[in-house]
N, C-alpha and C positions, 0 to 999 in steps of 0.2 A: 649485350648478353651473348655468350657463346652458345654453340649448338647444343652441347650437353646440358647446360643450365636451362635452355629453352625447353628441352625435352622433359626434364624433371619438373619444371613449372607447369607444363601442360598436363602432366599425369593427374593431379587432383582436379583440374578442370575437366579432364576426360571422364573421371569418375562422376563428377557432377552432371556432365552431359548424359552419361548412361543412366543415371538416376532419373533425370528428367524424362528420357525416353520411356523408361520403365513405368513411370507414373502416368504418362500420356497413354501408353498401351492399355493400362488398367482402366483409365477413366473414359477413353473415347472408343467408340465402336467404328466399324468400317462404314464409309459413306458410298462405297462402290455398289452399284446395282448388279443384278444378274447379268452375266456375260452373254452377249448375243452371238458369240462365235460358234461355228459348227465344224463339221468334219473337214471341210476344205481348209479352214483356218488351222485345225490341228495338224493337218499334213504340211501346210505352209510353215507353221511355227517349227515343226520337227525338222524340215529341210533347212530352215534358217539356222537353227541351233547346230545342226550337223555341219553346215557350211562354216560357221564360226569355229567349231572344233577342228575342222580340216585346215583352216588358216593357221591355227595354233600349232597343229601337228607338222604342217609343211614348213613353218618357220624354224622348227627345232629349238625354240627358245631364244633365237637370235633376234636382236632388236633391228627394226627397220630404220634405215638411214632416212631422215626427214629432209625432203627437198620441196620446193614449190610445186613441182609436178606431182609428188606423192600426196601433198596436202590437197591439191585440186582433184586428183583422182579419187581420193577417199571421200571427198564431198560429193562427187558425182555418183559414186557407187552407193553410198548411204542414201543419198537423195533419191536415186533410182529405185532402190528397194522400198523406201517409204512410198514413193509414187505408185509402184505396182500394188502394194497393199491397199492404199487408199482407193485406187481405181477398182480393184476387186470388190471392195466393200460397197462402193457407189453402184457398181453394176448389179450387185446382189441386193441393193436397196437397204443396206444396213446403215443406220444413222451413225455418223462419226461421233456425234455428241453422246449417243447412247452407248457406243462401244468404248469410248475412252473418257468421256467427261471433259468438256472444254469450257465449262462455266467458271465464273469467279465470284464467290460469295463473300459477304462480309465476314471477316475473320480469317480468310485464306492468307492474306498478307501477313497476319500475325503468326500463322502456322509456318509460313516460309521463313520468316525471321527467327522464330523460336527454334525451328528445325536446324537452321544454320548455326545458331549459337550453341545448340546441343552437339551437333555433329563435328564442327570444326576442331575443337580440342581432342575429340576422340580420334579423328583421322590423323591429326598432327602427332599425337602420342604414338599411334600405331606406326606411322611412317618413321618417327624418330627412333623407336625401339627396334624397328627392322633395320635401320641404317647402322645400328651398333653391331649387328651380326652380318651385314652385307655391305659390299662396296659398289652397289649397283648404280649409285648416282641418281640424277633426276630422270624423269621421263624424257624420251627423245624430243618431243615437241617443245618442252621447256628448254632443253639444251639448244635447240634451233632458235628459239626466241632470244636467248641470251647471246648466242654467237652471231646473230644477224640483226644489228641495230638499225638497219635502213628502214625508212618509212614504208616502203613497199612490202618488205618481209614482215614487218611488225603488223601492218594492216591485215595481211593474209592470215596471220596466226590469230589475231583478234576475231576476225570473221569466223574462222573455223572453230575456235574455242568457245566463243561467247554466243554465236548464233547457230551455226550448222550442227556442231556436236550436241548441244543441249536439246535442240528440236528433234534431230534424227535419232539420237541414242535413247532419249526418253520415250519417243514414239515406239521404237523397236523393243527395248528391254522392259520398260514399265508398261507401256500401253498395249503392246502386242504379246510378247512372250509371257509376261507375267499374267495377263488377263486370260490368255488361252490356257496357260498352265493351271491357274487356280480353279478352272472348271473341272479339272480331273484330279488334281493333286492337293487342292486346298490352298489357302492363302499363304501359309508359312513355307511349305515346301516350294511352291511356285516362286515365292520371293527369294528364297535361298538360291535356287537354280539360276534364275534370271540375274541375280546379283553376282554370282560366281562367274557367269558368262561375261557380264559387263566388266568385271575386274580383270579377267584373263585376257579379253580381246584387246586390251590396251598394250599388250606385248611387253610389259616391264615387270618381271617377277618380283623385285623388291617392293613395288607399289601395290601388289595384290591385296595384302591385308587392309591397308588404308582404303583402297578403292572398293573393297567388299563392304566395309563398314559404311562408306559414303553411299554406296548403292542402296544398302538397307535403309539408310536415312531418307534418301529420295523416295524409296518405295513406301515407307511408313507415312510420309507426308502425303503421298498420292492416295493411300488408303484412307487417311483421316479426312482429306478434303474432298475426295471423289472427283477431282479435276486434274487432268494431266498438265494443265497450265502451271500448277503449283510446283511440281518437280522440275519442269522446264525452266521456270524462273529461278528456282533454287540452284539448279545446275549451272545456269548462265552466271549467276552472281559468284558461285564458288570458283568457276574457272577464271572469271575476271579477277577475283581476289588472288588466285594463285599466280597469275601473270604479274600482277602488281607486286606481290610479295617477292617474286623472283628478282624483280628490279631493285626493290628497296632493301631486301635482306638476302642476297644471293648465297650467303653461307648456310642458311637454314631452310631455304625454300626447296 
């Protein structure tokens, strides 16, 4: 199946996925409790958001060349930020479970699978339609994955995409920025802002529409389950499937 045909096939699936999300939104309420974050977290979240925006502004829209050192540095930076936030919460005796939700309840697995089935065609259709009007190609990390078939390079990408990125990005964008934001702006505005930042920080303009929809999907699963583990697992599976699809169907990945 060619790229164009795959895009058109994905569109009715995307409509079905959006319909499924709409139904879930109507039927399920939020399982997130009251946020325990305070003034210090508001300031920290604001600084973090401004830092992300400054990175975007300084890049001028140019894509970062992916190298092993860049991947390792990204992991260290993101891990360091997560570590600082966790340390701050522990020092202030704020329970990580209360702040983010780290339980796993019966039915959470079904929500993760259902969320993936709903969001995958939506993201694929958005990416496909964007590619018709843009020649931006794949995200830099996927290009690096395809151009470097050695076991060391491949293992580094897998660790980054399937372990580090899901844990750190979900903690920062869903767990922290969204939760702090919903205290002041409400669930939907906080979700939109956190999702836009998530999409933009990947530094690949043609992928922004698909990543925005993906981030909303992660966020909805988080709201419905009340556990940050759910979007972390969902994110890890999505990234793993993306790497596999790039190998199996390089023309449409």
